[in-house]
N, C-alpha and C positions, 0 to 999 in steps of 0.2 A: 504493500500500500504506500509506504513511504517513497519508494522509487517511482511509483506511478504518479504520486503527487508532484515530485520534483520534475518529472517529465512534462506534466501538464503545465507547470509554471514556466518551464523553458519554452514550450510551444507558444504560450501566451506572450512571452517576451519577444520571440521571433516575429509573431504576427504584429505586435505593437510597433516594432522597429520597421517592418515593411510598410505599415500604414503611414508612419511618420516620414519615411523616405519618399513615398509616393506623393504625399502632401507637399514636401519640400520641393521636389522637382516640378510639380504642377505650378507651384507659386513662382519658382524660378523662371519657368518658361513664359509666364505672364509679365515679367518685368520688361519694360521697353528697353531697347538697346541703349538709348541715351542715358539710362539710369545706371548702367554698369560701366559706363565709359571711364569712370574714375579709377577703375582697376588698371594698373599699368602693364601694358603688354610688353613682351620682350622686345628689345631693340633688334631691328633687322641687321643682318651681318653684311659687311662690305664685301665679303667673299662671294656672296650670292648676288652679284650685280645684275645678272641676266633677269632673275625674278624681280629684283628691285626696280630695274628699268621698266619692266612691263607694268608694275604696280604704279610707278611714278607717272608713266605715260597715260595710263587709264585715269588716274586721279587728275592730272594736269589738264588733259584735253577735254575732260568732261566737266571741269569745274565752271567754265564760263557758261555752260548750258544749264547748270543746276538752277532750278527755280528759286527765286528769292521772294516772290510775291506772297507766299504763305509764311515766310520766316520774318519775324519782327526784327527790326534793326533799330538799335538805340545807341546814341552817343551821349556820354556825360562830358560836357564841355566845362572844365573847371579851371582853377588856378592853384598855385602852390599853397598848401595849408588851408584848404577850404572844406576839408572833410570828405574829399572825393573817395578816399580809400574806404571810408565807413559805408557810404551808399553803394560803392562798388562791391563790397563783400556781401551785401544783402542780395544784390542781383546774382552774384556768383553762387550763392547757396540756393537760389530759386531753381526748382526742378525743371530740367530741360533747357537750361541756359548755357551759353558759352561766353566767357568773360576774358577780355584781354585789357591791358593797360599800358600807357606810356610808350606806345610803339612809334612815336615820332622823336623819341629821345636821341637815337643815333643819327637821325636826319639832321637834327639841330647841330650836333657837334660836327658832323661831316660837312655841313654847309659852312659853319664858321671857319673851318680849317680849309675850305675849298677842295675837299677830297673827291676822288672819283669813286662812285658806288657801282657795284657789279651786280648784274641780274643773272638768274639761273639759266636764262636762254642764251647767255654768252655776250649780251650787250652790256654797255657801261654808260655812265653819265656823270659829268662833273657838276657838282652842286655849287651854286654861287648865291650869296645873300641877295635878297630882293631889295631894291632901292626904297620901297615903301615901308619896309620893316622899321619899327620905331627906333631901335638901337641894339646894342650887342646882347641885351638880355634875351632877345627872341629872334632867331634867324631861320625859321622854317618858311621857305618860299610858299605863299598861299596856293599856287597852282600845283606845285610838286607835292605839297602836303595833302591837298584835297585828293589828288590821284592816289596817293598811298592809302589814305583812309578809305577810299572807294574799294580798293582791293581787300582791305581788312573786313569791312562790313558785309561783303559779298562772298566771303570765304575763299577768295582767290589769292591765297597767300603765296602761291607759287610764282606770282608776278611781282612780288616784293623784292627789294634788294637784299643782298647777302647779309649786310650789317644789321638790318632790321630783324631778319629771321634768326640770326645767331646771338643777338644781344639780349641780355636780361638784367634787371636791376637788383632784385632781391635774390638771396640764395635760392637755388633750384627748388628745394622742398619747403620753402616758406608758404604759409597758407594762401597768400594772394596768388600763387602760381598753380593753384589747384587744377585748373583745366589745361595747364601747359606742361605739367610735370612729365608726362610720357614723352613729349617731343624734346624737351630739354635734357631729360635723362638719357635719351637715345643718343644725342650728340655727345654727351659726357662719356658714355660707354665706348663710343666709337673713336673718340679722339683722346680721351684720358683726362683725369681731373686736374693734373698739375699743368698741363699745357692745353687748357680748355679753349674752345673756339671763341668763347665769349669772355667778358670780364664784368665784374660787379660795377666797375666804373666805366661809363661810356667814354670818358675822356681817354682812358687807357686803351679801351677797345678800339678806338679809331686808329690808333697806331699799333695795334696788336700785330705781332709778327705773323700770326696766322693768316692775315689778309694778304701777305706776300705769297702765300701758297694757295691762291684762289681756287685752282682746279680741285685740290683735295678738300677744301672747305665746301665747295659746291657739291662734291660727291656726298659728303656727310649730310648736308642739309637736304639734298634730294632724297636720300635714303630715309631720313627720319620724317620728312614733311607730311606724308599721309597720316601720321599720328596726330598732326595738328589740323589739317584740312578736313579729315573725316569727322573729327570731333566737332568741328564748327558746323559742318553740313548737316549733321544729325540733330542739331539743336533747334529748338522752336523759337528761341530769341537770342540774337547776337548783341552783346553789350560791349562797347569799346569806350574806355575812359582815357581822356587826355587832359594835360595841363599845358600843353604846347600847341593846341589847336586854336584857331580863331574863327569868329563868325564869318570872316571873309571866305574861309574855306567851305563853309556850309552852303553858301549861295549856289555853287555849281552842283553840289550833292542834292539839293532840293529839286533841282530841275530834272534829275534822273530818278530820284526815289521819292515817290509821294507817300510811301509808308514809313519813311525815316522819321524818327522822333529824336528831338534834342532836349536834354535836360541841362539847362544853363544854371550852373551852381555858383552861388556867391557866398561870401562871408564878409563880415565887418572888416574893412581894410586895416583897421587898427589892430584887430586880433591876428590877422594874417601876417602883418609885418612884424608884430611883436614876437610871434611864434618863429618866424624865419630868423630874426635877430638872435633869439635865445638859443636856437639850434645851430646857428652859424651857417645856415643854408645860403649858398651863392655868396658867401662872405658878407652877408647882411649885417653881421655884428660889427663891421667897419663902418664908421659914420658916413664917409663919402659914398660907399656902396649902398648904404641904407637909403640915402637920399635918391640915388639913381633907381633903386628898386621901387621906392614909393612912387616916383614919377612914372616909371614904366608901367607898373601894375595898374595904377588907377587910370592912366591913359588907355591902356588896353581894355580894361573892364568897361570904361565909358564908351569906347569905340564899339566894342562887341555889343553892348546894350543898345546903342543906336541902330546898328545893323539888324539886331534881333527884332526890334520894333518894326523896321521896314519889312523884314521877312515875314513877320507875323501877319501883316496885312496881305501880303502876296500868298502866303501858305498858312492860313489860319489853322490852329489846332496842332501844329507840329513842334512848337517850342514851349517848354514849361520852365518858368523861372522858379528856382528853388533856393532857399536860404539855409545855410548851415544852422543858424540859430533856431529855426523852426523844427529842424530834426532833433535838436537838443531839448527844446521846450515841450514839444508834442510829437514824440517819435512815431507812435503808431498811427495817429491821424495823418501826419505828414506823409509817411511812406505809403500809406493806403491810397492817398490822393495821387501820388506818383505812379503807383501801379495802375490806378484807374486811368490816368493819362495815357499810358502806353497800352491800355486795354489788355492787361494781364491779370489773372486772378490773384488776389492777395490771400494765400492759403494760411491754414492754421500753423503749418510748419514755418512759413515766412514770419508770421506774427511772433511765434516763440523765439525765433532767431533774433528778431529786432529787440524783443524784450531782454534777451541775454546780453545785448550790446549796450543797452540804455541804462542810464542812471535812474535810480528811483525818484530822485528829486534834484533838479538843477542847482548848482552852487549859487548862493546869494550874490556873489561877485565873480564875474568872469576872470579867468586866469590873466588875460592881457591887462586888465585893470589893476591887478595887484602889482604887475611888473612895469607898467608904463611909466616913463620919465617925462618931464616937462619938455625936454628937447625933442624926444621922439614924437610926442603928441603934436608939437608945433610943426614938425616936418610933414607928418602924415596929413594934418589938417590943411596944410598949404596945397598939397596936390590932390587930396581925396575928398575934401569937404563937399564938393558938388555932387558926389555919389551918395552921400549920407541920406539926403532927402529922397533921392531917386529910389533907393533900396530900403528905405524905412529905418535908417539908423539915426540916432540922436547925437547931435554935436554937443560936447561939453565946453563950458566957458573956461575952465581951468582944471588943473590937476586935482585940486581938492574935490571938485565935483566928480571926477573920475573915480576917486577912491571911496566915494559915498555910496554904500550899498542900497540906500533908499532911492537913488536915482537910476532910472532905467537907461539902457544903452540902445534899445531897439523897440519898435512898436510891435 
C-alpha cells in the first residue's frame, strides 16, 4: 500500500508538471515578438560574412519600403538639463516602443572639426558649420541634421553615417540604452572592449583611431545593424530624443510626415543654467562661458518657440509644449496628457513606472534657488527674461526674493 501511495503521488507530480509546462508554452507563444526583443541575441560572427551579407542586404533594401504610416513617430525636442532623460525613460518603458537619444551628438562634433563622415554605401561627406548657426555652442547644419533625423524616425539606420551608428554616450549597459544594448554589445564583441569602435566621449570618438580603419568599422556595423533596425521596425512607436535639434529642422520633416509628433520640452532657464554650472557641463562653471551659454540657450529657445508657433498654424495638433516643472508638480496628469497627445494609451504599467520616478511631494524651494548667486541671476535675466512670461515663469526682483520659499517661480 505504501509503495502504491508513493507511486500515485509521483504520477500526480508528473501530471502537474506537464500541465504547468503546457500553460507556460501557451503563454509564451502568445507574447508578441516586440515584447521579447529585450533579450539579447548572440552577436553575428564576422567569419560568416556570406550569411551576414545576405541578412544585411535583405534588411537594407527592404527598409525604405517598410510602412511607417501605422508606426507612430515622436521627437522630444529638448535642451540640456530640461528633464528630457526623465520623459525619455517613460517612453522607453512603454510596451512596444523603440527609444533612441542624442544621435546628433557626433554630427555636432564632426561639423565643428570639419570632419569627413563615411556612409555604409561607400560614400562620404565633409561637414561644415552652417552660417546661420548662432555660435560655437551649436553646429548641427539644419539640412544635414533634418536628413539624419528622417533616417532615424523611419528606421532607416543603414543610411546613417558610421560615426553616428558607432557612437554612444552612456556605458553600453546603462538603463537608457535598453533598446540599443544588443546592437552595441555586438560591436563590442566583434571589435573588443579595450579598442572599442566607439568612445564615451564624442570628442575623443571623432579622432578615434578606429575611423582610420573605415572598411573594418563598416564591416562590424553592417554585421550588427539588423539588431538595431529590426528592433525599430517591430515597434509600434519610435521615440527619438534630442538636445541638439532645432525647430528649423522640423519644418522639412512636417512636410513629409503628417503623423510626426513633436514634444517641445522647456525648463526654467535659471534652473537649466544653474544645473549646467554646478555640473561643469560645457565649462558652464567658467563665468565667460556661462554668459555665452545663457545667451545661446535663450536665443535658441526663443527662436524655436517662434518657429513652433508658425508651424502650429500650418500643422495644427503636431506640436505639444511641455514644461519640466509640470512633470514635477503633477507627474501623472502631465504625462497622461502627453500620451493623449500622441494618441497612445497610458497603461497601468506606465502609471506605476511614473509613480516610481516621482517625488511624493515637490520640494518647497527648487534646487536652483538654493544655489543661485546674484551675479548668475543678473546674467540669466539679461538674456532670458523675455522667455519668462512666454513660458509662464516668474521674474524675481532680487536674490532675497529668490530665496523666499513663499514666492512662486512659475505659474
